N, C-alpha and C positions, 0 to 999 in steps of 0.2 A: 656349280658356278665356276666359270674358267676366268682365271685372272692372268693377264700377261703383263709383266713389267718390262719396261725399257731401261730401267736402271736398277742398280743393286739395292735390293731391300731384304731384310731379314724375313724369310718365310714363316718363322715362328710366330710372327705377329698376327697371322690369319688363322681362322678356324680351321681345323684339320680336314674338314669336309670340302673345302674350297681346293680346287686344282690351281696351284700357282706356277707359273712357268716364267722363267727369264728368257726374254727373246734371244739374247746372245748366246744362251747355252746350246740352242739348237738351230737357230734361225728359221725354223719351220713352225713356229707357233701358230695355232688357227683358232677359230671360234671363240675369241675373247668376248666375254659379257662385260668385263672391266679391263680398262688397260691403265697402267700407272706409269707416269712419265715425270721427268724433271727437266730443268732448263737445258741441260746438256743433250737430252734425247728427243726434244721436240720435233726437229727435223726428220730424224729417223723415223719416229712415229708417223709423221705425215706421209713419208714415202712408202710406208708398209702397212698402213691402216686397212687399205682395201682387202689385203690378203690375210691379215691377222685377225680382224674383228668381224663380229657377226653384224648383220645389217643394223641391229639396234644394239648399241653398247653405251657405256658410260665411262667418261675418261676423268682420271683423278690426277692432278698436278701436284707435286711436291715443291713447294717454294721456300726459298731461303730468306727472301726479303721482298720489300715493296716492288723493287725493280723487276724481279721475277714475275709477279703477278702482272705488272704492266705488259711484260713481253707476252705472256700467255693469253691475255684477255681477247686477243684477235683470232684466237685458234679454236673458239667454240668449246673450251674446257667445261666440264660439267661441275667439277668440284675441286676445291683447293685444300691443301693441308700443308701447314708449316713444318718443315724439317724437325724443329724442336718438339713438334707434337706427334711425330710418326708412330709412337708407340700407340696412338688412338686410331690409326687408320682402319682397323678392323670394324670400328663402330660405323664408319662411312660404308664399308663393304656390306656389313650386316643390314643396313638400311636399304641399300640398293637390292640386296637379295630379297628383302621383305616386300618392297615395292614390285619387283619384277614377278613375283609368283601370286600377286593379287588376282583375283578372277576377273575384275572389271577393267583391266588394262595392261598394257605393255609400256616399258620404258621408251620414251620418244627422245631422240636426239635432235 
């Protein structure tokens, strides 16, 4: 599972079998199954998602408060997590991974 982050996030929060790449480290990230963004990176994500993401991908937004949610809701974000709960982000990623490998379907955006 390829995860591309558009914001700084501790890679140790994810299972070691996941490939986690920070977009700004290379600027050439591709084939993202999951993208992780925050309020400061939403427009950069929008500008780059066609070259960074697979055709079917899941977006996870890290929000600080209700106003962040309001800003994100018009961008078709698939999942949200509060910054204060960031240590639990791997649970969302594991759920996406389980769903994406089921034989009866693929993730639909």
